[in-house]
C-alpha positions as CSV (number, residue, x, y, z in Angstrom):
1,M,20.5,-53.5,262.1
2,A,17.7,-54.1,260.4
3,G,15.2,-56.2,261.6
4,F,12.8,-59.4,260.0
5,N,9.8,-58.4,258.8
6,A,7.8,-60.8,257.4
7,A,4.7,-58.1,255.8
8,N,7.9,-56.7,253.3
9,V,9.6,-60.4,252.3
10,V,5.9,-61.3,250.1
11,E,2.3,-59.6,248.8
12,P,-0.3,-61.7,249.8
13,L,-1.8,-64.1,247.6
14,D,-4.8,-61.6,246.4
15,Y,-6.6,-63.3,244.4
16,D,-9.9,-61.4,242.2
17,F,-12.4,-63.1,239.3
18,R,-14.6,-60.7,238.8
19,T,-14.6,-59.1,235.4
20,K,-16.9,-56.2,233.6
21,D,-19.2,-59.7,232.4
22,N,-18.8,-61.2,236.1
23,P,-18.9,-57.6,238.9
24,N,-20.3,-60.4,241.8
25,G,-16.9,-63.1,240.9
26,I,-15.4,-64.3,243.7
27,H,-12.1,-62.7,245.5
28,G,-9.6,-63.3,248.0
29,V,-6.8,-64.2,249.9
30,I,-4.9,-67.4,249.9
31,R,-3.0,-68.6,252.9
32,E,0.1,-69.5,252.5
33,P,1.0,-72.9,251.1
34,N,3.0,-75.3,253.4
35,D,5.8,-77.6,252.2
36,R,3.4,-80.6,252.7
37,Q,0.8,-78.1,250.4
38,I,3.6,-77.7,248.4
39,A,5.0,-81.5,247.7
40,D,1.7,-82.4,247.1
41,F,1.4,-80.2,244.7
42,M,4.0,-80.9,242.9
43,A,3.5,-84.8,242.6
44,G,-0.3,-84.7,241.8
45,V,0.7,-82.2,238.5
46,K,3.5,-85.1,238.3
47,A,1.1,-87.7,238.2
48,L,-2.0,-86.2,235.8
49,V,1.2,-85.5,233.4
50,K,1.9,-89.6,234.1
51,N,-1.2,-90.7,233.6
52,L,-1.7,-88.5,229.7
53,K,1.5,-89.6,228.9
54,T,0.4,-91.2,226.0
55,D,-1.4,-89.3,224.6
56,L,1.1,-86.2,225.3
57,P,3.5,-84.7,222.9
58,E,6.9,-85.6,224.4
59,A,8.4,-82.7,225.2
60,I,5.7,-81.9,227.4
61,A,5.2,-85.7,229.3
62,S,9.0,-85.9,229.7
63,G,9.7,-82.0,231.7
64,G,10.4,-84.2,234.6
65,D,9.9,-81.7,237.6
66,D,9.3,-78.5,235.6
67,V,6.2,-78.9,234.1
68,D,5.1,-75.3,232.0
69,I,2.1,-75.5,233.6
70,A,0.9,-73.2,230.2
71,A,2.3,-75.7,227.8
72,L,0.9,-78.4,229.8
73,F,-3.2,-76.4,228.6
74,M,-1.4,-75.8,225.2
75,A,-1.0,-79.3,224.5
76,V,-3.6,-80.7,226.4
77,D,-6.9,-79.0,224.6
78,D,-5.4,-81.1,221.4
79,L,-6.3,-84.5,223.4
80,D,-10.1,-85.8,223.0
81,P,-12.5,-84.0,224.4
82,E,-13.5,-85.9,227.4
83,I,-10.2,-86.6,228.5
84,V,-10.2,-82.6,228.4
85,V,-12.7,-82.2,230.9
86,R,-11.7,-84.6,233.3
87,F,-7.9,-83.0,233.2
88,H,-9.9,-79.8,234.0
89,E,-11.7,-80.9,236.4
90,D,-8.4,-82.8,238.1
91,M,-5.9,-80.0,237.6
92,A,-8.9,-77.9,239.6
93,G,-8.9,-79.9,242.4
94,I,-5.0,-79.8,242.9
95,F,-4.5,-76.0,242.9
96,A,-7.4,-76.1,245.2
97,K,-5.8,-78.0,247.9
98,L,-2.4,-76.0,247.4
99,C,-4.8,-72.8,247.8
100,S,-6.2,-74.9,251.6
101,G,-10.3,-74.8,249.8
102,E,-10.1,-71.0,248.5
103,P,-10.7,-71.4,245.9
104,S,-12.6,-74.7,246.1
105,K,-12.4,-76.8,243.0
106,S,-15.8,-75.5,242.1
107,D,-15.0,-71.8,242.4
108,L,-11.6,-72.1,240.0
109,L,-13.9,-74.6,237.4
110,A,-16.7,-71.5,237.8
111,V,-13.8,-69.7,236.6
112,P,-14.3,-69.3,232.3
113,I,-11.2,-71.2,231.0
114,R,-8.9,-68.4,229.5
115,I,-8.7,-66.2,233.7
116,R,-8.5,-69.7,235.3
117,V,-5.0,-70.6,232.9
118,V,-3.7,-67.4,234.1
119,F,-4.3,-67.6,237.5
120,Y,-2.9,-71.4,237.7
121,G,0.8,-69.4,236.3
122,W,0.7,-67.1,238.5
123,L,0.0,-68.7,241.2
124,Q,2.6,-71.4,240.6
125,Q,5.0,-68.6,240.3
126,E,4.1,-67.1,243.0
127,V,4.5,-70.1,245.1
128,M,7.1,-72.0,243.7
129,S,9.7,-69.2,241.5
130,P,9.2,-66.7,244.7
131,E,11.9,-63.7,244.5
132,V,13.9,-63.3,247.3
133,A,14.4,-59.4,248.6
134,P,17.6,-58.8,250.7
135,G,16.6,-58.5,254.2
136,A,13.4,-57.4,254.5
137,G,14.2,-55.2,256.9
138,S,13.2,-50.7,256.5
139,N,17.1,-50.5,256.2
140,V,19.1,-52.2,254.2
141,T,22.7,-52.3,254.8
142,K,25.1,-52.9,251.9
143,L,27.6,-55.0,253.5
144,P,31.0,-53.7,251.8
145,A,33.4,-55.0,249.1
146,R,36.2,-57.6,250.3
147,A,39.0,-56.5,249.4
148,G,42.0,-58.1,247.4
């Protein structure tokens, strides 16, 4: 019987903000968030959306528990520039806490916005909706089909 191997279940949360224009950008591995960090992340995003509720389109403001980060950023971009700056600062803080401070809020704010938004979407997907791997052992055994 194959054993469970955590190394085969998920890949590390590697990030790399180095680009052609910024070869000295930061990179590293995010420590796997715990249940409290995930709950705080979801609460933080919901609170941020709630604070902007009167300024956001109804489809975004009433998104419930399933907030689409990319759609949220697109909606926020149409707001007053000062609100947008505060939003980006707050969102960087929320994601930095999810990442146990690596990357930090200031690290995230130093990353160009297009890269940062894609990073946020990737991290949210990886943490909130990981793909399930059957068995995750080196020899996955298929169960026989049940008769009749």
